C-alpha positions in Angstrom: 138.3 157.2 282.2 139.7 159.4 279.5 137.1 160.7 277.0 138.2 160.2 273.4 137.1 163.7 272.2 138.4 165.8 275.1 139.1 169.2 273.6 142.0 169.8 276.0 143.9 166.9 274.5 144.7 169.2 271.6 146.2 171.9 273.8 149.9 171.9 274.3 150.8 172.9 277.8 152.5 176.3 277.9 153.6 178.8 280.6 151.2 181.4 279.0 148.2 179.1 279.6 149.3 178.5 283.2 149.8 182.2 283.8 146.4 183.1 282.3 144.6 180.5 284.4 146.5 181.6 287.6 145.7 185.2 286.9 142.0 184.5 286.4 141.8 182.5 289.6 143.5 185.3 291.5 141.2 188.0 290.0 138.1 186.0 290.9 139.4 185.5 294.4 140.0 189.2 294.8 136.6 190.1 293.3 135.0 187.6 295.7 136.7 189.3 298.6 135.6 192.7 297.4 132.0 191.5 297.1 132.1 190.2 300.7 133.6 193.4 301.9 130.8 195.5 300.2 128.1 193.2 301.6 129.6 193.6 305.1 129.8 197.4 304.8 126.2 197.5 303.5 125.0 195.3 306.4 126.9 197.3 309.1 125.9 200.7 307.8 122.2 199.6 307.5 122.2 198.3 311.1 123.6 201.7 312.2 120.8 203.4 310.3 118.2 201.2 311.9 119.6 202.0 315.4 119.6 205.7 314.7 116.1 205.7 313.2 114.6 203.5 316.0 116.2 205.6 318.7 114.8 208.9 317.1 111.4 207.5 316.2 109.6 208.8 319.3 111.3 212.2 318.9 109.9 212.6 315.3 106.2 211.6 315.5 105.4 213.6 312.4 107.8 211.5 310.3 106.5 208.1 311.6 105.2 206.8 308.3 108.3 208.0 306.4 110.6 206.3 309.0 108.7 203.0 308.8 109.0 203.0 305.0 112.7 203.7 305.2 113.1 201.0 307.9 111.4 198.5 305.6 113.7 199.2 302.7 116.8 199.1 305.0 115.7 195.7 306.2 115.3 194.6 302.6 118.8 195.8 301.9 120.2 193.9 304.8 118.4 190.8 303.7 120.0 191.0 300.2 123.4 191.8 301.5 123.3 188.8 303.9 122.1 186.5 301.1 125.2 187.5 299.1 127.4 186.3 302.0 125.8 182.9 302.2 128.4 180.3 301.2 127.3 178.1 298.3 128.0 174.6 299.3 127.3 173.0 295.9 126.9 174.3 292.4 124.2 172.2 290.6 124.3 174.2 287.4 126.7 171.7 286.0 126.2 168.0 286.7 129.9 167.5 286.7 131.8 167.4 290.0 134.5 170.0 290.6 137.2 168.4 292.8 138.7 171.8 293.5 135.4 173.1 294.9 134.8 172.3 298.6 131.1 171.8 298.0 131.8 168.8 295.7 134.3 167.0 297.9 133.3 167.8 301.5 131.1 164.7 301.9 133.5 162.3 300.3 136.2 160.2 301.9 139.8 161.3 301.8 140.7 158.1 299.8 138.0 158.9 297.1 139.1 162.6 296.9 142.8 161.5 296.6 141.9 159.0 293.8 140.0 161.7 291.9 142.8 164.2 292.2 145.4 161.7 291.1 143.3 160.9 288.0 143.1 164.6 287.2 146.8 165.2 287.8 147.8 162.3 285.6 146.4 164.0 282.5 147.3 167.6 281.4 143.9 167.7 279.6 142.0 166.8 282.7 144.0 169.3 284.8 143.1 172.1 282.4 139.5 170.9 282.3 139.3 171.0 286.1 140.9 174.4 286.3 138.5 175.8 283.8 135.5 174.3 285.6 136.8 175.9 288.8 137.1 179.3 287.1 133.6 178.9 285.6 132.0 177.9 288.9 133.7 180.7 290.8 132.4 183.1 288.1 128.8 181.8 288.6 129.2 182.3 292.4 130.6 185.9 291.8 127.6 186.6 289.5 125.2 185.6 292.3 127.1 187.6 294.9 127.1 190.8 292.9 123.5 190.4 291.8 122.4 190.4 295.5 124.7 193.3 296.4 123.2 195.2 293.5 119.7 194.5 294.8 120.8 195.6 298.3 122.1 198.9 297.0 119.0 199.4 294.9 116.7 198.7 297.9 118.6 201.2 300.0 118.6 203.9 297.3 114.9 203.3 296.5 114.1 203.5 300.2 115.9 206.8 300.6 114.2 208.2 297.5 110.7 207.3 298.7 111.6 208.6 302.2 112.6 212.0 300.7 109.7 212.2 298.3 107.3 211.4 301.2 108.9 214.2 303.3 108.7 216.6 300.4 105.0 215.8 299.8 104.0 215.9 303.5 106.1 219.0 304.5 106.2 221.1 301.4 103.1 220.3 299.3 100.5 219.4 301.9 101.5 222.1 304.4 
């Protein structure tokens, strides 16, 4: 059903609009890939650090507390980076279904999905509205990914800073 005050009815389709939307989708897709790559690198390097620290733990008994603190922050970093990789199956921020987002159509029948897509494609206004909704929702997902990656980096840096401060205090000041 067409809404009478759809703001997209006033927009004349142009190649520039299509190009802008296509470029935005491509950019969001590239950023999402980069976020996943950063999270994977953080996770892998953190697991390598854990392996090295645990294997050397018995050889460095005087650094036991420092290593445990660092291990805690590394595990926290891994947790945040893994959360950033979790797929989001549905975006409930908007109560409007996005038929281009798999989380909104994965539990519907093919016939219903086809009917919805045909309704969207019949109207240029609905097509633009759907594309903008897709761009918006991918931006929300990207924001969440980068928020958890930032927390992961922060945890790792904070852990290293505390580790070095503890070593400095124990080895330099208290000795």
